[in-house]
C-alpha positions as CSV (number, residue, x, y, z in Angstrom):
1,M,-34.8,174.4,2.6
2,N,-37.4,171.9,3.4
3,L,-40.4,172.8,0.8
4,D,-43.0,170.9,2.8
5,Q,-42.2,173.7,5.8
6,P,-44.8,176.6,5.6
7,L,-43.0,180.3,5.1
8,T,-44.1,183.2,6.2
9,L,-42.7,184.2,2.8
10,L,-45.6,182.9,1.2
11,G,-48.7,183.3,3.5
12,N,-47.9,180.1,6.0
13,Q,-47.8,177.8,2.8
14,S,-45.1,175.7,2.2
15,P,-42.9,176.3,-1.3
16,N,-44.7,172.8,-2.7
17,D,-48.5,174.4,-1.6
18,F,-47.4,177.7,-3.4
19,M,-45.9,176.3,-6.4
20,R,-49.6,173.7,-6.4
21,R,-52.3,176.2,-5.7
22,Y,-50.7,179.5,-7.3
23,W,-48.0,179.6,-9.5
24,Q,-48.9,180.1,-13.1
25,R,-52.5,180.0,-12.2
26,K,-53.8,183.3,-9.3
27,P,-52.4,185.9,-7.7
28,L,-52.1,185.9,-3.8
29,L,-51.7,188.9,-1.7
30,I,-49.4,188.0,1.3
31,R,-49.7,190.4,4.6
32,Q,-46.0,190.3,6.2
33,A,-44.5,188.5,3.8
34,I,-41.5,189.8,5.9
35,P,-42.6,191.2,9.0
36,A,-40.6,194.5,10.2
37,F,-39.1,194.7,6.5
38,K,-36.1,197.3,6.1
39,P,-35.4,198.4,2.1
40,P,-31.8,196.2,1.4
41,V,-31.1,200.0,-0.1
42,T,-32.2,203.4,0.5
43,I,-34.4,205.8,-1.5
44,A,-31.1,207.7,-2.2
45,A,-29.3,204.7,-3.3
46,I,-31.6,204.6,-5.6
47,K,-31.5,207.5,-7.1
48,K,-28.1,207.6,-7.0
49,L,-27.8,204.4,-9.0
50,A,-29.9,206.2,-11.7
51,R,-27.7,208.6,-12.6
52,R,-25.2,206.4,-13.5
53,D,-24.7,205.2,-16.8
54,D,-23.9,201.6,-16.7
55,V,-27.8,201.3,-14.9
56,E,-31.0,200.5,-16.6
57,S,-33.0,203.2,-14.9
58,R,-36.5,204.7,-16.3
59,L,-38.3,207.8,-15.5
60,I,-42.2,207.9,-16.1
61,W,-44.5,210.2,-14.8
62,R,-48.1,212.5,-16.3
63,E,-48.1,215.4,-17.9
64,N,-51.4,216.8,-18.8
65,G,-52.9,213.9,-18.2
66,E,-50.5,211.8,-20.6
67,W,-48.0,209.4,-20.0
68,Q,-44.6,210.2,-20.4
69,M,-41.3,208.4,-20.1
70,E,-37.8,209.0,-20.4
71,N,-34.4,206.6,-20.0
72,G,-32.0,207.4,-17.4
73,P,-29.7,208.1,-16.6
74,F,-30.5,211.3,-15.1
75,A,-28.4,214.2,-14.3
76,R,-31.5,215.3,-12.5
77,L,-34.8,213.7,-10.5
78,P,-37.9,215.2,-9.5
79,K,-38.5,215.6,-6.0
80,D,-41.4,214.0,-3.9
81,D,-43.3,217.6,-4.0
82,E,-43.3,217.6,-7.7
83,G,-45.6,214.2,-7.8
84,D,-47.3,211.7,-10.0
85,W,-43.7,209.9,-11.0
86,T,-42.0,207.0,-10.5
87,L,-38.5,205.8,-11.1
88,L,-37.7,202.4,-12.3
89,V,-34.3,201.0,-11.5
90,Q,-33.5,197.2,-13.5
91,S,-31.1,194.6,-11.9
92,V,-30.7,196.2,-8.5
93,D,-29.4,192.9,-7.4
94,L,-26.0,193.2,-10.1
95,H,-24.9,196.3,-7.6
96,S,-26.1,195.7,-4.3
97,D,-25.0,192.6,-1.9
98,A,-28.3,192.9,-0.2
99,A,-31.1,193.3,-3.3
100,S,-29.6,189.9,-4.7
101,E,-29.8,188.2,-0.8
102,L,-33.4,189.6,-0.8
103,M,-33.8,187.5,-4.5
104,Q,-32.6,184.5,-2.9
105,L,-35.5,183.9,-0.7
106,F,-37.2,183.2,-4.1
107,R,-34.9,180.2,-4.8
108,F,-37.8,177.3,-4.3
109,I,-38.3,178.4,-8.0
110,P,-35.5,176.8,-10.6
111,D,-32.7,180.0,-11.0
112,A,-32.9,179.2,-14.6
113,R,-35.9,181.3,-14.0
114,L,-35.0,183.8,-11.9
115,D,-34.5,187.0,-13.3
116,D,-33.3,190.3,-11.8
117,V,-34.9,192.6,-8.4
118,M,-36.3,196.2,-9.7
119,I,-37.0,198.7,-7.5
120,S,-39.4,201.5,-8.2
121,I,-39.4,204.4,-6.4
122,A,-42.3,206.8,-6.6
123,S,-44.2,209.7,-5.3
124,H,-47.9,210.4,-4.2
125,G,-50.2,209.5,-7.3
126,G,-46.8,207.6,-9.0
127,G,-47.1,204.6,-11.3
128,V,-47.0,203.5,-14.7
129,G,-50.8,202.4,-14.9
130,P,-52.9,199.6,-15.7
131,H,-50.7,196.9,-17.7
132,F,-49.9,193.2,-17.4
133,D,-46.7,191.5,-17.3
134,S,-45.8,188.2,-19.9
135,Y,-44.1,186.7,-16.5
136,D,-44.5,185.9,-13.1
137,V,-43.6,188.8,-10.5
138,F,-43.6,188.7,-6.9
139,L,-44.5,192.9,-6.0
140,L,-43.0,193.2,-2.5
141,Q,-43.6,196.9,-0.6
142,A,-39.9,198.2,0.9
143,A,-41.5,201.6,1.9
144,G,-44.4,203.6,2.2
145,E,-47.5,202.1,0.9
146,R,-49.1,201.7,-2.6
147,E,-52.6,200.8,-3.7
148,W,-52.9,197.7,-6.0
149,R,-56.1,196.8,-8.1
150,Y,-55.7,193.7,-10.1
151,G,-57.2,190.6,-11.5
152,R,-57.7,188.4,-14.2
153,Q,-59.0,189.6,-17.8
154,K,-59.2,188.5,-21.0
155,D,-59.1,191.8,-22.9
156,L,-55.5,192.7,-23.1
157,S,-56.0,195.1,-26.3
158,L,-53.5,198.4,-25.3
159,E,-53.8,202.4,-25.7
160,P,-52.3,202.9,-29.2
161,G,-49.6,205.7,-29.4
162,L,-48.2,205.7,-26.2
163,P,-44.7,204.7,-24.4
164,L,-46.0,202.6,-22.3
165,K,-48.4,199.5,-22.6
166,I,-51.4,200.8,-20.9
167,L,-54.1,198.7,-20.8
168,S,-57.4,200.2,-23.0
169,R,-60.0,198.3,-20.6
170,F,-58.7,197.5,-17.0
171,E,-61.2,196.2,-15.0
172,P,-59.5,194.9,-11.8
173,E,-60.9,192.2,-9.5
174,E,-59.3,192.9,-6.3
175,T,-57.7,196.3,-4.3
176,A,-55.5,196.1,-1.3
177,V,-53.1,198.9,0.1
178,L,-49.8,197.0,0.8
179,A,-47.3,198.6,3.9
180,P,-43.9,197.5,4.4
181,G,-43.7,193.6,4.5
182,D,-46.8,193.1,2.5
183,M,-46.5,191.2,-0.7
184,L,-48.3,190.6,-4.0
185,Y,-47.7,187.2,-6.2
186,L,-49.1,187.9,-9.8
187,P,-48.9,184.9,-12.8
188,P,-48.2,186.4,-16.2
189,Q,-51.1,188.4,-18.1
190,A,-53.1,189.4,-14.2
191,A,-53.5,193.0,-15.5
192,H,-52.3,194.9,-12.1
193,D,-52.2,198.8,-11.7
194,G,-50.2,200.0,-8.5
195,V,-50.4,203.6,-7.6
196,A,-48.2,205.4,-4.4
197,A,-50.5,206.5,-1.4
198,G,-48.3,209.1,-0.3
199,D,-44.3,210.0,-1.1
200,G,-41.7,208.0,0.1
201,C,-42.9,204.4,-1.6
202,M,-40.5,202.0,-2.7
203,T,-41.6,198.8,-4.3
204,I,-39.7,195.6,-5.1
205,S,-40.1,193.8,-7.9
206,I,-38.8,190.3,-7.9
207,G,-39.1,189.0,-12.0
208,F,-38.8,185.6,-13.6
209,R,-37.4,185.0,-17.1
210,A,-40.5,183.3,-19.4
211,P,-38.7,183.2,-23.0
212,T,-41.2,182.5,-26.3
213,Q,-41.2,179.5,-27.8
214,A,-39.5,181.0,-30.9
215,T,-37.0,182.2,-28.5
216,L,-36.3,178.9,-27.4
217,A,-36.5,177.4,-31.2
218,R,-33.9,179.7,-32.2
219,G,-31.5,179.6,-29.7
220,L,-31.5,175.7,-30.4
221,L,-30.7,176.1,-34.0
222,E,-27.9,178.7,-32.9
223,A,-26.7,176.1,-30.8
224,A,-26.6,173.0,-33.3
225,A,-24.9,175.7,-35.6
226,D,-22.0,176.0,-33.4
227,Q,-21.4,172.2,-33.0
228,V,-21.9,171.7,-36.4
229,M,-18.9,174.1,-36.8
230,A,-16.8,172.8,-33.9
231,R,-17.2,169.1,-35.0
232,V,-15.1,169.9,-38.0
233,G,-12.4,172.2,-36.1
234,L,-14.0,175.8,-36.5
235,L,-15.0,178.4,-34.4
236,G,-18.2,176.9,-33.3
237,G,-19.7,179.9,-30.7
238,P,-20.7,180.2,-27.2
239,Y,-22.4,177.1,-27.6
240,G,-19.8,174.6,-29.6
241,E,-16.7,174.4,-27.0
242,P,-16.3,171.7,-26.0
243,A,-18.2,169.9,-29.2
244,L,-21.1,167.2,-28.0
245,P,-21.1,163.8,-29.6
246,G,-22.7,163.9,-33.2
247,P,-22.3,163.6,-36.7
248,K,-18.9,165.1,-38.0
249,L,-20.8,167.0,-41.9
250,S,-17.1,167.1,-43.3
251,A,-17.8,165.5,-46.4
252,V,-18.6,167.7,-49.6
253,Y,-21.6,167.7,-52.0
254,R,-20.4,165.9,-54.9
255,D,-23.1,165.5,-57.8
256,P,-21.6,162.9,-60.5
257,G,-24.3,162.4,-63.1
258,Q,-25.7,165.9,-62.9
259,P,-26.5,166.8,-66.7
260,A,-26.0,169.9,-68.8
261,V,-28.6,172.7,-68.5
262,D,-30.0,175.0,-70.5
263,T,-31.6,177.0,-67.2
264,P,-28.4,177.4,-65.3
265,A,-29.9,180.1,-62.6
266,A,-32.2,177.5,-61.5
267,L,-31.1,175.5,-58.0
268,P,-30.3,171.7,-59.2
269,D,-32.4,169.5,-57.4
270,A,-30.3,167.1,-56.2
271,L,-28.1,170.3,-53.9
272,V,-31.7,171.0,-52.6
273,A,-32.4,167.3,-51.4
274,A,-28.7,167.1,-50.1
275,T,-29.4,170.4,-47.7
276,L,-32.5,169.0,-46.2
277,E,-30.8,165.2,-45.5
278,T,-27.7,166.6,-43.5
279,V,-29.8,168.8,-41.8
280,E,-31.9,165.6,-41.1
281,K,-28.4,163.7,-39.4
282,L,-28.5,167.0,-37.1
283,R,-29.0,165.3,-33.4
284,F,-32.0,167.7,-31.7
285,D,-31.2,165.9,-28.4
286,E,-31.3,166.6,-24.2
287,A,-27.5,167.4,-24.6
288,L,-28.0,170.1,-26.6
289,A,-30.3,171.4,-25.4
290,S,-28.9,171.4,-22.1
291,R,-26.1,173.2,-23.7
292,F,-28.3,176.2,-25.1
293,L,-29.9,176.7,-22.4
294,G,-27.1,176.3,-19.8
295,C,-24.8,179.0,-21.4
296,W,-27.8,180.8,-22.6
297,L,-29.4,181.2,-18.9
298,T,-26.5,181.6,-17.4
299,E,-24.9,184.1,-19.5
300,P,-23.9,187.7,-17.4
301,S,-25.4,191.1,-18.2
302,N,-23.8,193.1,-20.0
303,L,-23.8,195.5,-17.4
304,S,-21.9,193.3,-15.2
305,V,-18.6,194.0,-14.1
306,F,-16.4,191.6,-12.1
307,D,-13.8,192.2,-9.9
308,P,-10.4,190.4,-9.9
309,P,-9.3,189.8,-6.3
310,E,-6.9,191.7,-4.0
311,G,-4.0,190.5,-2.0
312,M,-5.2,186.8,-2.7
313,D,-3.3,185.0,-0.7
314,V,-5.0,181.0,-1.1
315,D,-4.2,178.6,-4.2
316,L,-7.3,176.3,-5.1
317,E,-5.0,174.4,-7.1
318,E,-2.0,173.1,-5.3
319,D,-2.9,174.4,-1.7
320,W,-6.2,173.5,-1.0
321,P,-7.4,175.5,2.3
322,A,-8.2,173.5,5.2
323,S,-11.2,176.0,6.4
324,G,-13.1,179.3,4.9
325,R,-15.6,179.1,2.2
326,L,-16.0,179.9,-1.2
327,A,-18.9,181.7,-2.4
328,L,-20.1,182.9,-6.2
329,D,-20.0,186.7,-6.9
330,R,-23.7,188.3,-6.7
331,R,-23.4,188.2,-10.2
332,T,-22.4,185.2,-11.6
333,R,-25.0,182.7,-12.8
334,M,-24.6,178.9,-12.1
335,L,-26.7,176.0,-13.5
336,Y,-25.6,172.3,-14.3
337,R,-27.2,169.6,-15.7
338,G,-26.1,165.8,-16.0
339,K,-22.7,166.2,-15.8
340,Q,-22.6,169.3,-17.6
341,L,-21.4,172.5,-16.2
342,F,-22.8,176.2,-16.8
343,I,-21.2,179.5,-15.1
344,N,-21.3,182.8,-16.8
345,G,-22.2,181.9,-20.4
346,E,-19.8,179.3,-20.5
347,T,-19.6,175.3,-20.4
348,A,-16.8,174.6,-17.7
349,M,-14.5,172.6,-18.9
350,T,-15.0,169.9,-15.8
351,P,-17.7,167.6,-15.0
352,A,-20.6,169.0,-12.7
353,D,-19.5,166.7,-9.8
354,A,-21.0,166.6,-6.0
355,A,-19.1,169.8,-4.6
356,L,-19.8,172.1,-7.6
357,R,-23.1,171.4,-7.8
358,R,-23.7,172.2,-3.9
359,L,-21.5,175.4,-5.0
360,A,-24.0,175.8,-7.7
361,D,-27.3,175.0,-5.6
362,A,-26.2,176.8,-1.9
363,R,-24.0,179.6,-3.8
364,S,-21.4,178.8,-1.3
365,L,-19.2,175.8,-0.6
366,D,-17.0,175.3,2.6
367,C,-13.9,174.4,1.9
368,A,-13.5,171.6,5.2
369,D,-16.7,170.2,3.0
370,P,-15.9,166.5,2.3
371,S,-17.0,166.7,-1.5
372,C,-14.2,169.0,-2.0
373,A,-11.2,166.1,-0.8
374,R,-13.1,164.6,-4.1
375,L,-12.4,167.5,-6.6
376,S,-10.5,166.5,-9.7
377,D,-7.3,168.4,-10.8
378,E,-9.3,169.8,-13.3
379,A,-12.2,171.2,-11.3
380,R,-9.4,172.8,-8.8
381,S,-8.2,174.5,-11.9
382,C,-11.7,176.1,-12.8
383,L,-12.2,177.4,-9.8
384,A,-8.9,178.7,-9.4
385,D,-9.3,180.9,-12.7
386,W,-12.8,182.1,-11.5
387,L,-11.2,182.9,-8.7
388,D,-8.7,185.1,-10.4
389,S,-11.6,186.5,-12.8
390,G,-13.9,187.5,-9.7
391,W,-16.6,185.0,-10.4
392,I,-16.2,183.6,-7.2
393,H,-14.9,184.8,-3.9
394,Y,-12.8,183.1,-1.0
395,R,-13.9,183.8,2.1
396,A,-11.5,182.9,5.2
397,A,-13.1,181.6,8.4
């Protein structure tokens, strides 16, 4: 992708211009971001997904002026003429190739931030009330029309005692009705309220992760703990394999010279000091942060189920195919940093060489690509394992 090339998707701005002017800064309304847009899934298909117990869904409606919410799966869904309801289906990209392909249009933003595709369908008047999100979101109108009121506001206080996070004092700055193909970008904490204007309304939300500092700190500490255990040969947890260079804290605490005490329940000062000294030996560096982030951000959803291949006739270890291509499964997440490579919550047991970085960036790899000839035996073995697990697929030419 040419990051300086204007895109219709971004209102004829280049990705570089959009990220500099709007990303995390201010809303942007884009008319006909995708001209002649057709929904990746039908309204009937979304309703069918909401009936499944392996799909996260919510139904929101107003009853006697009061907000109501129910979590799926749903044996029955309201009809359009019942009015004033919204059905939200999360992570549709896990269940639909077409929805997953739509998400790929936004990969000028790092995959580490890309979260999922949520699709909402609504009858006339349906919405979820004025609210704000703590993450960036693109709201793409897929079918019907929806009126959006939105803007930046400092007062983010919420109505108490409701099942939804509804703003107490919503003061919109802009109003726009979106038709199919129109899109609204909203940065974090931009207040917004969308109401379906007529039946058959479908809106697609492409959302982005925004971890809190507390989440990042806890994760880094967990990764450090896993590494401590891995280096002394014990089960290291998800961030411990393989062990990174660092101190091997296998020495046993010793206290020669400890005097006799008449307060045996008091913690010894020497033990407290030794504990703090041990923590000071831990190495919080780029390699550890990469290990935590790479494994955590590629961890598949607990709703992801990978399908092993049927009738596979390709051997990536012993007989590399001269044609065809490898493609990541739509549910697979793959990241890299330096020599570390991460896939579906694991650290790959092979360095992130050129071919594997290309697979991660493009989500596919031509088997005839010259970089494939330089794949190590370990890399081919990993690819074969991922193929067997359904994490990647082989497509014949």
